N, CA and C atoms of all chains as a GROMACS GRO file, in nm:
protein
  492
    1MET      N    1  -9.141  -0.976  -4.069
    1MET     CA    2  -9.208  -0.877  -3.983
    1MET      C    3  -9.125  -0.749  -3.978
    2PRO      N    4  -9.184  -0.636  -4.013
    2PRO     CA    5  -9.104  -0.512  -4.008
    2PRO      C    6  -9.070  -0.474  -3.864
    3THR      N    7  -8.962  -0.404  -3.851
    3THR     CA    8  -8.917  -0.357  -3.720
    3THR      C    9  -8.886  -0.208  -3.733
    4ILE      N   10  -8.925  -0.133  -3.632
    4ILE     CA   11  -8.884   0.007  -3.627
    4ILE      C   12  -8.775   0.020  -3.521
    5VAL      N   13  -8.662   0.077  -3.563
    5VAL     CA   14  -8.550   0.096  -3.471
    5VAL      C   15  -8.549   0.241  -3.423
    6VAL      N   16  -8.546   0.258  -3.293
    6VAL     CA   17  -8.538   0.392  -3.234
    6VAL      C   18  -8.406   0.403  -3.158
    7ASP      N   19  -8.325   0.503  -3.194
    7ASP     CA   20  -8.196   0.524  -3.128
    7ASP      C   21  -8.203   0.644  -3.035
    8VAL      N   22  -8.159   0.623  -2.914
    8VAL     CA   23  -8.162   0.728  -2.812
    8VAL      C   24  -8.021   0.745  -2.756
    9MET      N   25  -7.973   0.870  -2.753
    9MET     CA   26  -7.838   0.896  -2.700
    9MET      C   27  -7.844   0.998  -2.587
   10PRO      N   28  -7.749   0.991  -2.495
   10PRO     CA   29  -7.740   1.099  -2.394
   10PRO      C   30  -7.712   1.231  -2.465
   11LYS      N   31  -7.769   1.340  -2.417
   11LYS     CA   32  -7.747   1.471  -2.480
   11LYS      C   33  -7.598   1.502  -2.484
   12ALA      N   34  -7.556   1.569  -2.593
   12ALA     CA   35  -7.413   1.595  -2.616
   12ALA      C   36  -7.350   1.674  -2.500
   13GLU      N   37  -7.428   1.763  -2.439
   13GLU     CA   38  -7.371   1.851  -2.336
   13GLU      C   39  -7.362   1.785  -2.199
   14LEU      N   40  -7.412   1.662  -2.189
   14LEU     CA   41  -7.408   1.594  -2.060
   14LEU      C   42  -7.293   1.494  -2.056
   15LEU      N   43  -7.242   1.472  -1.936
   15LEU     CA   44  -7.144   1.366  -1.916
   15LEU      C   45  -7.210   1.233  -1.943
   16ASP      N   46  -7.131   1.138  -1.987
   16ASP     CA   47  -7.182   1.003  -2.010
   16ASP      C   48  -7.086   0.908  -1.937
   17PRO      N   49  -7.115   0.881  -1.809
   17PRO     CA   50  -7.019   0.804  -1.727
   17PRO      C   51  -6.989   0.666  -1.786
   18GLN      N   52  -7.089   0.600  -1.844
   18GLN     CA   53  -7.067   0.469  -1.906
   18GLN      C   54  -6.966   0.481  -2.020
   19GLY      N   55  -6.988   0.583  -2.104
   19GLY     CA   56  -6.897   0.604  -2.216
   19GLY      C   57  -6.756   0.636  -2.169
   20LYS      N   58  -6.748   0.720  -2.066
   20LYS     CA   59  -6.616   0.753  -2.009
   20LYS      C   60  -6.547   0.627  -1.959
   21ALA      N   61  -6.622   0.537  -1.898
   21ALA     CA   62  -6.563   0.413  -1.846
   21ALA      C   63  -6.506   0.329  -1.961
   22VAL      N   64  -6.580   0.323  -2.071
   22VAL     CA   65  -6.531   0.246  -2.187
   22VAL      C   66  -6.407   0.312  -2.246
   23SER      N   67  -6.408   0.447  -2.254
   23SER     CA   68  -6.288   0.518  -2.301
   23SER      C   69  -6.168   0.483  -2.214
   24GLY      N   70  -6.188   0.480  -2.083
   24GLY     CA   71  -6.081   0.445  -1.990
   24GLY      C   72  -6.030   0.304  -2.016
   25THR      N   73  -6.123   0.215  -2.045
   25THR     CA   74  -6.084   0.076  -2.076
   25THR      C   75  -5.999   0.071  -2.203
   26PHE      N   76  -6.039   0.149  -2.305
   26PHE     CA   77  -5.960   0.155  -2.429
   26PHE      C   78  -5.816   0.195  -2.396
   27SER      N   79  -5.800   0.301  -2.313
   27SER     CA   80  -5.664   0.346  -2.278
   27SER      C   81  -5.586   0.235  -2.210
   28ARG      N   82  -5.650   0.172  -2.112
   28ARG     CA   83  -5.580   0.066  -2.038
   28ARG      C   84  -5.540  -0.050  -2.127
   29LEU      N   85  -5.624  -0.079  -2.230
   29LEU     CA   86  -5.595  -0.191  -2.320
   29LEU      C   87  -5.501  -0.151  -2.434
   30GLY      N   88  -5.463  -0.023  -2.438
   30GLY     CA   89  -5.376   0.023  -2.545
   30GLY      C   90  -5.445   0.038  -2.678
   31ILE      N   91  -5.577   0.055  -2.677
   31ILE     CA   92  -5.653   0.073  -2.801
   31ILE      C   93  -5.647   0.220  -2.841
   32GLU      N   94  -5.596   0.248  -2.961
   32GLU     CA   95  -5.578   0.387  -3.004
   32GLU      C   96  -5.664   0.418  -3.125
   33GLY      N   97  -5.679   0.547  -3.154
   33GLY     CA   98  -5.752   0.589  -3.274
   33GLY      C   99  -5.888   0.646  -3.244
   34PHE      N  100  -5.927   0.644  -3.116
   34PHE     CA  101  -6.060   0.697  -3.080
   34PHE      C  102  -6.047   0.811  -2.981
   35GLU      N  103  -6.130   0.914  -3.001
   35GLU     CA  104  -6.125   1.030  -2.912
   35GLU      C  105  -6.222   1.018  -2.797
   36GLY      N  106  -6.326   0.941  -2.815
   36GLY     CA  107  -6.422   0.931  -2.708
   36GLY      C  108  -6.531   0.832  -2.744
   37VAL      N  109  -6.605   0.791  -2.643
   37VAL     CA  110  -6.713   0.694  -2.661
   37VAL      C  111  -6.837   0.747  -2.589
   38ARG      N  112  -6.950   0.738  -2.658
   38ARG     CA  113  -7.077   0.768  -2.590
   38ARG      C  114  -7.168   0.648  -2.610
   39ILE      N  115  -7.246   0.619  -2.507
   39ILE     CA  116  -7.329   0.499  -2.511
   39ILE      C  117  -7.476   0.535  -2.494
   40GLY      N  118  -7.557   0.490  -2.590
   40GLY     CA  119  -7.700   0.513  -2.583
   40GLY      C  120  -7.775   0.382  -2.595
   41LYS      N  121  -7.903   0.395  -2.628
   41LYS     CA  122  -7.988   0.276  -2.636
   41LYS      C  123  -8.044   0.259  -2.776
   42ARG      N  124  -8.063   0.133  -2.813
   42ARG     CA  125  -8.124   0.098  -2.941
   42ARG      C  126  -8.247   0.015  -2.910
   43PHE      N  127  -8.364   0.068  -2.945
   43PHE     CA  128  -8.491  -0.004  -2.925
   43PHE      C  129  -8.534  -0.065  -3.058
   44GLU      N  130  -8.563  -0.195  -3.058
   44GLU     CA  131  -8.619  -0.258  -3.176
   44GLU      C  132  -8.765  -0.290  -3.147
   45LEU      N  133  -8.854  -0.222  -3.217
   45LEU     CA  134  -8.998  -0.241  -3.198
   45LEU      C  135  -9.050  -0.329  -3.310
   46ALA      N  136  -9.092  -0.450  -3.278
   46ALA     CA  137  -9.148  -0.541  -3.378
   46ALA      C  138  -9.291  -0.497  -3.407
   47VAL      N  139  -9.319  -0.476  -3.536
   47VAL     CA  140  -9.449  -0.420  -3.575
   47VAL      C  141  -9.545  -0.532  -3.612
   48GLU      N  142  -9.668  -0.522  -3.561
   48GLU     CA  143  -9.776  -0.610  -3.603
   48GLU      C  144  -9.830  -0.555  -3.733
   49GLY      N  145  -9.824  -0.631  -3.840
   49GLY     CA  146  -9.880  -0.583  -3.966
   49GLY      C  147  -9.790  -0.483  -4.035
   50GLU      N  148  -9.850  -0.383  -4.096
   50GLU     CA  149  -9.776  -0.290  -4.180
   50GLU      C  150  -9.735  -0.164  -4.106
   51VAL      N  151  -9.628  -0.103  -4.158
   51VAL     CA  152  -9.584   0.026  -4.104
   51VAL      C  153  -9.658   0.136  -4.180
   52THR      N  154  -9.755   0.196  -4.114
   52THR     CA  155  -9.833   0.303  -4.177
   52THR      C  156  -9.778   0.439  -4.134
   53GLU      N  157  -9.823   0.543  -4.201
   53GLU     CA  158  -9.786   0.680  -4.161
   53GLU      C  159  -9.829   0.707  -4.018
   54GLU      N  160  -9.949   0.656  -3.983
   54GLU     CA  161 -10.001   0.677  -3.847
   54GLU      C  162  -9.910   0.608  -3.744
   55LEU      N  163  -9.867   0.485  -3.778
   55LEU     CA  164  -9.782   0.412  -3.683
   55LEU      C  165  -9.648   0.483  -3.667
   56LEU      N  166  -9.596   0.539  -3.776
   56LEU     CA  167  -9.468   0.611  -3.766
   56LEU      C  168  -9.484   0.737  -3.681
   57ALA      N  169  -9.597   0.804  -3.697
   57ALA     CA  170  -9.622   0.924  -3.616
   57ALA      C  171  -9.634   0.885  -3.469
   58GLU      N  172  -9.706   0.773  -3.445
   58GLU     CA  173  -9.721   0.722  -3.308
   58GLU      C  174  -9.584   0.684  -3.251
   59THR      N  175  -9.500   0.623  -3.336
   59THR     CA  176  -9.366   0.583  -3.290
   59THR      C  177  -9.285   0.705  -3.250
   60LYS      N  178  -9.297   0.813  -3.327
   60LYS     CA  179  -9.224   0.935  -3.294
   60LYS      C  180  -9.268   0.987  -3.157
   61ARG      N  181  -9.399   0.982  -3.134
   61ARG     CA  182  -9.452   1.029  -3.005
   61ARG      C  183  -9.399   0.940  -2.892
   62ILE      N  184  -9.408   0.806  -2.913
   62ILE     CA  185  -9.361   0.712  -2.811
   62ILE      C  186  -9.211   0.732  -2.784
   63ALA      N  187  -9.135   0.753  -2.892
   63ALA     CA  188  -8.989   0.771  -2.877
   63ALA      C  189  -8.961   0.891  -2.787
   64ASP      N  190  -9.037   1.000  -2.809
   64ASP     CA  191  -9.014   1.122  -2.731
   64ASP      C  192  -9.067   1.111  -2.588
   65GLU      N  193  -9.182   1.042  -2.573
   65GLU     CA  194  -9.250   1.049  -2.444
   65GLU      C  195  -9.229   0.926  -2.356
   66VAL      N  196  -9.201   0.811  -2.418
   66VAL     CA  197  -9.192   0.687  -2.340
   66VAL      C  198  -9.050   0.630  -2.340
   67LEU      N  199  -8.987   0.627  -2.459
   67LEU     CA  200  -8.859   0.558  -2.470
   67LEU      C  201  -8.739   0.645  -2.430
   68SER      N  202  -8.759   0.776  -2.426
   68SER     CA  203  -8.647   0.863  -2.390
   68SER      C  204  -8.690   0.961  -2.282
   69ASN      N  205  -8.592   1.012  -2.213
   69ASN     CA  206  -8.614   1.116  -2.112
   69ASN      C  207  -8.556   1.244  -2.172
   70SER      N  208  -8.645   1.334  -2.214
   70SER     CA  209  -8.599   1.449  -2.292
   70SER      C  210  -8.511   1.545  -2.212
   71VAL      N  211  -8.507   1.529  -2.080
   71VAL     CA  212  -8.419   1.614  -2.000
   71VAL      C  213  -8.273   1.577  -2.023
   72ILE      N  214  -8.247   1.449  -2.042
   72ILE     CA  215  -8.108   1.404  -2.051
   72ILE      C  216  -8.075   1.331  -2.181
   73GLU      N  217  -8.177   1.302  -2.263
   73GLU     CA  218  -8.153   1.220  -2.383
   73GLU      C  219  -8.216   1.284  -2.507
   74ASP      N  220  -8.159   1.249  -2.622
   74ASP     CA  221  -8.215   1.288  -2.752
   74ASP      C  222  -8.249   1.162  -2.831
   75VAL      N  223  -8.362   1.167  -2.903
   75VAL     CA  224  -8.392   1.062  -3.001
   75VAL      C  225  -8.313   1.098  -3.126
   76VAL      N  226  -8.216   1.015  -3.163
   76VAL     CA  227  -8.128   1.049  -3.276
   76VAL      C  228  -8.164   0.976  -3.405
   77GLY      N  229  -8.256   0.881  -3.396
   77GLY     CA  230  -8.295   0.812  -3.519
   77GLY      C  231  -8.419   0.727  -3.502
   78ILE      N  232  -8.504   0.729  -3.605
   78ILE     CA  233  -8.619   0.638  -3.613
   78ILE      C  234  -8.616   0.582  -3.754
   79GLU      N  235  -8.602   0.451  -3.766
   79GLU     CA  236  -8.579   0.390  -3.897
   79GLU      C  237  -8.656   0.260  -3.908
   80VAL      N  238  -8.716   0.238  -4.025
   80VAL     CA  239  -8.787   0.113  -4.048
   80VAL      C  240  -8.693   0.014  -4.114
   81VAL      N  241  -8.681  -0.108  -4.058
   81VAL     CA  242  -8.603  -0.214  -4.122
   81VAL      C  243  -8.694  -0.335  -4.138
   82GLU      N  244  -8.663  -0.418  -4.238
   82GLU     CA  245  -8.753  -0.534  -4.262
   82GLU      C  246  -8.709  -0.653  -4.181
   83MET      N  247  -6.570   1.538  -3.760
   83MET     CA  248  -6.504   1.419  -3.706
   83MET      C  249  -6.590   1.296  -3.733
   84PRO      N  250  -6.532   1.194  -3.799
   84PRO     CA  251  -6.613   1.074  -3.825
   84PRO      C  252  -6.643   0.998  -3.696
   85THR      N  253  -6.752   0.926  -3.701
   85THR     CA  254  -6.794   0.846  -3.586
   85THR      C  255  -6.825   0.705  -3.636
   86ILE      N  256  -6.784   0.607  -3.561
   86ILE     CA  257  -6.824   0.470  -3.593
   86ILE      C  258  -6.930   0.428  -3.491
   87VAL      N  259  -7.044   0.385  -3.544
   87VAL     CA  260  -7.154   0.342  -3.458
   87VAL      C  261  -7.154   0.189  -3.451
   88VAL      N  262  -7.153   0.137  -3.330
   88VAL     CA  263  -7.160  -0.008  -3.309
   88VAL      C  264  -7.291  -0.039  -3.235
   89ASP      N  265  -7.372  -0.127  -3.295
   89ASP     CA  266  -7.500  -0.164  -3.233
   89ASP      C  267  -7.490  -0.305  -3.176
   90VAL      N  268  -7.531  -0.319  -3.053
   90VAL     CA  269  -7.526  -0.447  -2.982
   90VAL      C  270  -7.665  -0.479  -2.929
   91MET      N  271  -7.714  -0.599  -2.958
   91MET     CA  272  -7.847  -0.639  -2.911
   91MET      C  273  -7.837  -0.768  -2.830
   92PRO      N  274  -7.930  -0.788  -2.735
   92PRO     CA  275  -7.935  -0.919  -2.668
   92PRO      C  276  -7.966  -1.027  -2.771
   93LYS      N  277  -7.908  -1.145  -2.755
   93LYS     CA  278  -7.933  -1.253  -2.849
   93LYS      C  279  -8.082  -1.283  -2.858
   94ALA      N  280  -8.127  -1.318  -2.980
   94ALA     CA  281  -8.270  -1.338  -3.005
   94ALA      C  282  -8.330  -1.446  -2.915
   95GLU      N  283  -8.251  -1.549  -2.881
   95GLU     CA  284  -8.306  -1.660  -2.804
   95GLU      C  285  -8.311  -1.631  -2.654
   96LEU      N  286  -8.259  -1.517  -2.613
   96LEU     CA  287  -8.260  -1.485  -2.470
   96LEU      C  288  -8.374  -1.390  -2.436
   97LEU      N  289  -8.422  -1.401  -2.313
   97LEU     CA  290  -8.519  -1.305  -2.264
   97LEU      C  291  -8.453  -1.169  -2.254
   98ASP      N  292  -8.533  -1.066  -2.269
   98ASP     CA  293  -8.483  -0.930  -2.256
   98ASP      C  294  -8.576  -0.858  -2.158
   99PRO      N  295  -8.544  -0.866  -2.029
   99PRO     CA  296  -8.635  -0.815  -1.926
   99PRO      C  297  -8.668  -0.666  -1.944
  100GLN      N  298  -8.567  -0.588  -1.985
  100GLN     CA  299  -8.592  -0.444  -2.008
  100GLN      C  300  -8.696  -0.425  -2.118
  101GLY      N  301  -8.677  -0.501  -2.228
  101GLY     CA  302  -8.772  -0.492  -2.340
  101GLY      C  303  -8.911  -0.536  -2.299
  102LYS      N  304  -8.916  -0.644  -2.220
  102LYS     CA  305  -9.046  -0.692  -2.172
  102LYS      C  306  -9.115  -0.584  -2.087
  103ALA      N  307  -9.036  -0.514  -2.006
  103ALA     CA  308  -9.093  -0.409  -1.922
  103ALA      C  309  -9.152  -0.297  -2.008
  104VAL      N  310  -9.082  -0.262  -2.116
  104VAL     CA  311  -9.133  -0.156  -2.204
  104VAL      C  312  -9.260  -0.204  -2.276
  105SER      N  313  -9.261  -0.332  -2.321
  105SER     CA  314  -9.382  -0.388  -2.381
  105SER      C  315  -9.500  -0.377  -2.285
  106GLY      N  316  -9.475  -0.410  -2.159
  106GLY     CA  317  -9.581  -0.401  -2.058
  106GLY      C  318  -9.631  -0.259  -2.043
  107THR      N  319  -9.540  -0.164  -2.048
  107THR     CA  320  -9.578  -0.023  -2.040
  107THR      C  321  -9.666   0.016  -2.158
  108PHE      N  322  -9.629  -0.033  -2.279
  108PHE     CA  323  -9.711  -0.005  -2.398
  108PHE      C  324  -9.855  -0.052  -2.372
  109SER      N  325  -9.869  -0.176  -2.321
  109SER     CA  326 -10.003  -0.230  -2.295
  109SER      C  327 -10.079  -0.141  -2.198
  110ARG      N  328 -10.013  -0.106  -2.089
  110ARG     CA  329 -10.080  -0.025  -1.986
  110ARG      C  330 -10.121   0.111  -2.040
  111LEU      N  331 -10.042   0.166  -2.133
  111LEU     CA  332 -10.073   0.298  -2.188
  111LEU      C  333 -10.170   0.290  -2.307
  112GLY      N  334 -10.208   0.166  -2.344
  112GLY     CA  335 -10.300   0.152  -2.457
  112GLY      C  336 -10.234   0.173  -2.593
  113ILE      N  337 -10.101   0.157  -2.598
  113ILE     CA  338 -10.029   0.173  -2.725
  113ILE      C  339 -10.037   0.043  -2.802
  114GLU      N  340 -10.093   0.047  -2.923
  114GLU     CA  341 -10.111  -0.074  -3.003
  114GLU      C  342 -10.029  -0.071  -3.131
  115GLY      N  343 -10.017  -0.189  -3.194
  115GLY     CA  344  -9.948  -0.196  -3.322
  115GLY      C  345  -9.811  -0.260  -3.313
  116PHE      N  346  -9.768  -0.292  -3.189
  116PHE     CA  347  -9.635  -0.351  -3.173
  116PHE      C  348  -9.645  -0.488  -3.108
  117GLU      N  349  -9.564  -0.582  -3.156
  117GLU     CA  350  -9.565  -0.717  -3.102
  117GLU      C  351  -9.465  -0.738  -2.991
  118GLY      N  352  -9.360  -0.658  -2.990
  118GLY     CA  353  -9.260  -0.678  -2.888
  118GLY      C  354  -9.153  -0.572  -2.898
  119VAL      N  355  -9.076  -0.560  -2.792
  119VAL     CA  356  -8.969  -0.461  -2.787
  119VAL      C  357  -8.844  -0.531  -2.736
  120ARG      N  358  -8.732  -0.505  -2.800
  120ARG     CA  359  -8.603  -0.551  -2.748
  120ARG      C  360  -8.511  -0.429  -2.738
  121ILE      N  361  -8.430  -0.428  -2.635
  121ILE     CA  362  -8.347  -0.310  -2.608
  121ILE      C  363  -8.200  -0.350  -2.606
  122GLY      N  364  -8.123  -0.281  -2.688
  122GLY     CA  365  -7.980  -0.304  -2.691
  122GLY      C  366  -7.904  -0.175  -2.670
  123LYS      N  367  -7.778  -0.176  -2.709
  123LYS     CA  368  -7.692  -0.060  -2.687
  123LYS      C  369  -7.640  -0.006  -2.818
  124ARG      N  370  -7.622   0.125  -2.820
  124ARG     CA  371  -7.564   0.194  -2.935
  124ARG      C  372  -7.439   0.266  -2.887
  125PHE      N  373  -7.325   0.225  -2.939
  125PHE     CA  374  -7.197   0.289  -2.904
  125PHE      C  375  -7.158   0.385  -3.016
  126GLU      N  376  -7.129   0.509  -2.981
  126GLU     CA  377  -7.075   0.603  -3.078
  126GLU      C  378  -6.927   0.626  -3.046
  127LEU      N  379  -6.841   0.580  -3.137
  127LEU     CA  380  -6.697   0.594  -3.117
  127LEU      C  381  -6.647   0.709  -3.202
  128ALA      N  382  -6.603   0.818  -3.139
  128ALA     CA  383  -6.550   0.932  -3.214
  128ALA      C  384  -6.409   0.898  -3.257
  129VAL      N  385  -6.385   0.912  -3.387
  129VAL     CA  386  -6.256   0.871  -3.443
  129VAL      C  387  -6.161   0.990  -3.451
  130GLU      N  388  -6.037   0.969  -3.408
  130GLU     CA  389  -5.928   1.065  -3.428
  130GLU      C  390  -5.878   1.047  -3.570
  131GLY      N  391  -5.887   1.149  -3.651
  131GLY     CA  392  -5.833   1.134  -3.787
  131GLY      C  393  -5.928   1.058  -3.878
  132GLU      N  394  -5.870   0.978  -3.965
  132GLU     CA  395  -5.948   0.911  -4.069
  132GLU      C  396  -5.988   0.770  -4.030
  133VAL      N  397  -6.095   0.724  -4.094
  133VAL     CA  398  -6.138   0.585  -4.076
  133VAL      C  399  -6.065   0.500  -4.181
  134THR      N  400  -5.967   0.425  -4.137
  134THR     CA  401  -5.891   0.338  -4.228
  134THR      C  402  -5.944   0.196  -4.221
  135GLU      N  403  -5.902   0.114  -4.316
  135GLU     CA  404  -5.940  -0.028  -4.312
  135GLU      C  405  -5.892  -0.093  -4.182
  136GLU      N  406  -5.770  -0.053  -4.138
  136GLU     CA  407  -5.714  -0.109  -4.015
  136GLU      C  408  -5.803  -0.072  -3.896
  137LEU      N  409  -5.846   0.056  -3.894
  137LEU     CA  410  -5.929   0.100  -3.781
  137LEU      C  411  -6.063   0.026  -3.781
  138LEU      N  412  -6.118   0.002  -3.899
  138LEU     CA  413  -6.245  -0.071  -3.906
  138LEU      C  414  -6.228  -0.215  -3.857
  139ALA      N  415  -6.114  -0.276  -3.895
  139ALA     CA  416  -6.088  -0.413  -3.849
  139ALA      C  417  -6.071  -0.414  -3.698
  140GLU      N  418  -5.999  -0.313  -3.647
  140GLU     CA  419  -5.980  -0.301  -3.502
  140GLU      C  420  -6.116  -0.279  -3.433
  141THR      N  421  -6.201  -0.198  -3.496
  141THR     CA  422  -6.334  -0.172  -3.437
  141THR      C  423  -6.414  -0.301  -3.429
  142LYS      N  424  -6.405  -0.384  -3.532
  142LYS     CA  425  -6.478  -0.511  -3.531
  142LYS      C  426  -6.430  -0.598  -3.414
  143ARG      N  427  -6.297  -0.599  -3.395
  143ARG     CA  428  -6.241  -0.678  -3.284
  143ARG      C  429  -6.289  -0.623  -3.150
  144ILE      N  430  -6.284  -0.489  -3.135
  144ILE     CA  431  -6.328  -0.426  -3.010
  144ILE      C  432  -6.475  -0.454  -2.985
  145ALA      N  433  -6.555  -0.446  -3.092
  145ALA     CA  434  -6.700  -0.468  -3.078
  145ALA      C  435  -6.726  -0.608  -3.023
  146ASP      N  436  -6.651  -0.706  -3.076
  146ASP     CA  437  -6.672  -0.844  -3.033
  146ASP      C  438  -6.616  -0.872  -2.894
  147GLU      N  439  -6.500  -0.810  -2.865
  147GLU     CA  440  -6.427  -0.850  -2.744
  147GLU      C  441  -6.446  -0.756  -2.626
  148VAL      N  442  -6.475  -0.628  -2.654
  148VAL     CA  443  -6.482  -0.531  -2.544
  148VAL      C  444  -6.623  -0.477  -2.526
  149LEU      N  445  -6.689  -0.442  -2.638
  149LEU     CA  446  -6.818  -0.372  -2.626
  149LEU      C  447  -6.935  -0.467  -2.607
  150SER      N  448  -6.917  -0.594  -2.641
  150SER     CA  449  -7.029  -0.687  -2.626
  150SER      C  450  -6.983  -0.811  -2.549
  151ASN      N  451  -7.079  -0.879  -2.493
  151ASN     CA  452  -7.055  -1.007  -2.425
  151ASN      C  453  -7.114  -1.114  -2.514
  152SER      N  454  -7.027  -1.190  -2.582
  152SER     CA  455  -7.075  -1.281  -2.687
  152SER      C  456  -7.162  -1.394  -2.633
  153VAL      N  457  -7.162  -1.413  -2.502
  153VAL     CA  458  -7.248  -1.517  -2.445
  153VAL      C  459  -7.395  -1.475  -2.454
  154ILE      N  460  -7.421  -1.348  -2.437
  154ILE     CA  461  -7.560  -1.302  -2.430
  154ILE      C  462  -7.595  -1.196  -2.534
  155GLU      N  463  -7.496  -1.146  -2.609
  155GLU     CA  464  -7.524  -1.036  -2.701
  155GLU      C  465  -7.465  -1.062  -2.839
  156ASP      N  466  -7.525  -1.000  -2.940
  156ASP     CA  467  -7.472  -1.002  -3.076
  156ASP      C  468  -7.440  -0.859  -3.119
  157VAL      N  469  -7.330  -0.844  -3.193
  157VAL     CA  470  -7.301  -0.717  -3.260
  157VAL      C  471  -7.384  -0.718  -3.388
  158VAL      N  472  -7.483  -0.629  -3.399
  158VAL     CA  473  -7.573  -0.633  -3.514
  158VAL      C  474  -7.540  -0.527  -3.619
  159GLY      N  475  -7.447  -0.436  -3.588
  159GLY     CA  476  -7.412  -0.338  -3.689
  159GLY      C  477  -7.287  -0.259  -3.653
  160ILE      N  478  -7.206  -0.232  -3.755
  160ILE     CA  479  -7.092  -0.142  -3.742
  160ILE      C  480  -7.097  -0.050  -3.862
  161GLU      N  481  -7.111   0.079  -3.838
  161GLU     CA  482  -7.138   0.173  -3.947
  161GLU      C  483  -7.060   0.302  -3.925
  162VAL      N  484  -7.004   0.355  -4.033
  162VAL     CA  485  -6.933   0.482  -4.023
  162VAL      C  486  -7.028   0.596  -4.057
  163VAL      N  487  -7.038   0.696  -3.971
  163VAL     CA  488  -7.117   0.816  -4.002
  163VAL      C  489  -7.026   0.938  -3.986
  164GLU      N  490  -7.058   1.045  -4.057
  164GLU     CA  491  -6.968   1.162  -4.051
  164GLU      C  492  -7.010   1.257  -3.939
   0.00000   0.00000   0.00000
């Protein structure tokens, strides 16, 4: 069954308190090599049947209007996986 | 600056209440073509300097031990993007 993956991240210009918390944990644990962490969402949409052009267009609309809040988030990826 | 993306999803055998809620929203909005939705997390780790083999190994360890809860979640992807 094909799956469409939609990735949503907090906008770059906004604070990401969850990500900041994980960065803080890295420091406390002595984990080095990273400058920062941002945390977003990964939606896996299981597709009934085939992935058509229409379904991909619909997915783009859903990603913008339902799965993300465009005030604070960006849709950073829409990808079909098998 | 390179970024390592770590994707974490709820285990397939577990319920995903957030995903179920989004599926319900799809039904109410008349959105068709999808069998189900599962929602996980996408971590973007900004790397200081270069991505070395050691850093990738460390990232795998962090993904398993810090970024995910192995009781309820699986690390489904670790990918370097520029």
